N, C-alpha and C positions, 0 to 999 in steps of 0.2 A: 121202749115201745114193744119189744118182744114179750116181755112179761105181762104187759097189759093185754096183748093179743091172746096170750095163752089163758089168762084169767077170764077172758070174755068167752073162751071156747070150753073150758071145763065144766063139769056137772056139780063138783063139790069143791069146797076150799077147806083145808084143815090147817090149823095154827095153834101155837101155844097160847097166844094172847088173842082171843076171839074179838075183843073189844077193839083193839088196835086194827085188826085185819078188816073188821067191818067199816071202820072209818075210812081206810084206804080204798075199799071197794066202792063205798058210797060217794067219796070224793070223785072217783072216775066213772060214777054212774053205772057200776056194774052189780047186777043184782044176782048174786049166787048164794046158796046156803053155806053157812060156815060152821064147822064143828071143831070142838076142842080136842087137841092131842098134846100130851105133855109127858114129861119123863116118868110119870107115875102111871101111865097106861097100862092095863092089864092084858093078858093074852087075848081076851075077847075082842078088844079094841083092834088089835093086829090082824086077827082072824076075819073081823068084819071088813076091814080096809082090803084085804087080800080078796075076798069074795067079791067085793064091789068092783074091784079092778078086773078080776076074771070074767065078770059079767058084762064087761064093756064100759064101765063108768070111767070117766077121766077125771082125776083128782090132782089138785095142786096143794103142795106143802109150801107154806109161806111163813115168814117171821117178820115182827114189826120193825126190827132194825138189824140190818146186816144180813148176810147170806146164810141160810140154813145150813146144817150139818156140822159147821166148824164150833166145836165145844157147845153142841146143841142137841137136844133129844131127838132131832130128826135123824141122826145117825142110826139109832136102834130101828127105826121103821125101814130105812133104806136097806140096812143089813138084812132085817127079816125078810123083805121082799125078794132081795137077790138070792136068798137061800131057799125060800118057801114057794116063791112065785116067780121062778126063773124066766117065764115066757112074758111076763109083765114089762112093757117098755118103760124105762126110767129115763126121763129126759131133764137135763140141768139147764137152767137159765142163769147164766153167770151174773153175778151181782156183787155189790160192795161187801167187803168182810172187814171187821175191825182189825184183825191182825195186820193185813197188808196196807190198809188205809193208815194206821198209826205209824207203821215204819216209813211210809212215803211223807206223811205230815210232819214228823219229827226230825227227818234228814239223816237218820243214821244209815251207815253203809249196810245194805241188805243183800249183798251179793251171796251171802250165806248167813243163816241165824238158826236158833233153837227155839221152837214153840212149845211150851209146857202146859198151856191152858191154865186152869184154876189150880192154886195149891191146895193140898188137902186141908180140910176144916179143922181135924184134930189129930187122928192117928197118922204118925209118919211125918208130921209137919215140920219139926226140927230137922229130921234127916233130909227132907226135900230141900230146905234152904241152904244147909250146909254143903249139899252136893253141887250147889250152883257155882261155886268158885272153880270147880274142876272142869266145867264145860268149855270146850275149845271153840265150838262153833258160836260165835257172838255176833250180833247182840242176842240176849235171852228175852224172849217175850213172855209175859204172863198176863192172863186175865184176873180180875179181881172185882168183888161186889163192893158197894159203898159201905156195907156193914163190917168187912174185914180189912178195908184198905189201910187204915192206920195201924192195925195189928201187923199187917204184911211189911209195912214201912219199918216197923220196929224190928222185925225178924230180919230184914235185909240189912238194917244197921248193925246188928250183932254180927253178921257175916262179913260185910264189906267196909264197915266203918261209915261215919256220918258224911264224909266227904266225898263218898262215891257219887258220880253223876248218874242221873236216871232220866228218862223221858216218860211223860204220862200224857195219854190221850183219853178224854171222857166225852160221853154224850155225842158220839160221832153219828153224823147224818141228821142230828136233832138240832133244836134250836139254840142250846147252850154248849155246842161244840167247842172244845178246847184242847189246844196242844201245848204243853209245858215242858221245859227242860231246866234242870237245876240239881242241887245236891240232895241226898236224903235228908239232911238236916232242914234244908229250906222247904222241902216237900212236906214234912211234918207240920211246919207252921202254916203253909199255904192252904193245905187241903183240909179245911174245916168248915162247919156251917153249910152254906149253900154250895161251896166247892166240893163237898162230899156227895152231891147228887150224881146219879147215873152210874152206868157201868164204866169200868176202868180197863185200859190197856197199860201195862207197866213195862218198860224197856230198860234193860240193863246193858250198857255197851261194854 
């Protein structure tokens, strides 16, 4: 309810996926301009937002699934504004995030854990996975895209062996939300076809 109240009050909404943002706004009958902001935004985009805020505009940064900033391009914008527009008030509306939702839904002890975001795509990938065995604060939580999920399962199998238990959460807060636990060997067979849709959270206890 707080998020809806804020969206009704702001002058502009910025989002990585403007189509999803517009659908959400339309569903709640909120008529606001929506502008794209993503990981590839140039300096001019940041400067424009800074000027708008300094001129008194109220701007909401939203995401279509989960809370912004966590493994999200919104981090760059907030960091820029804190450094370059210190007088601008940043207000956070708490919301769901895949990291904590997955830990809760899969039932792993999360009194302490290590979050590493997305594994490297190419450079440093082998080193990244080899170092996972030495991490003491377990479970280890990773994000992964559907395009590299099977590749990541293969890399984890080389380090931990096929019998290693893992937890997988995918499509959280969406229609095909799923929480799954099993071995790496079982995961390789299970996650194929339609089961490879959506963004993944992978947990190694």
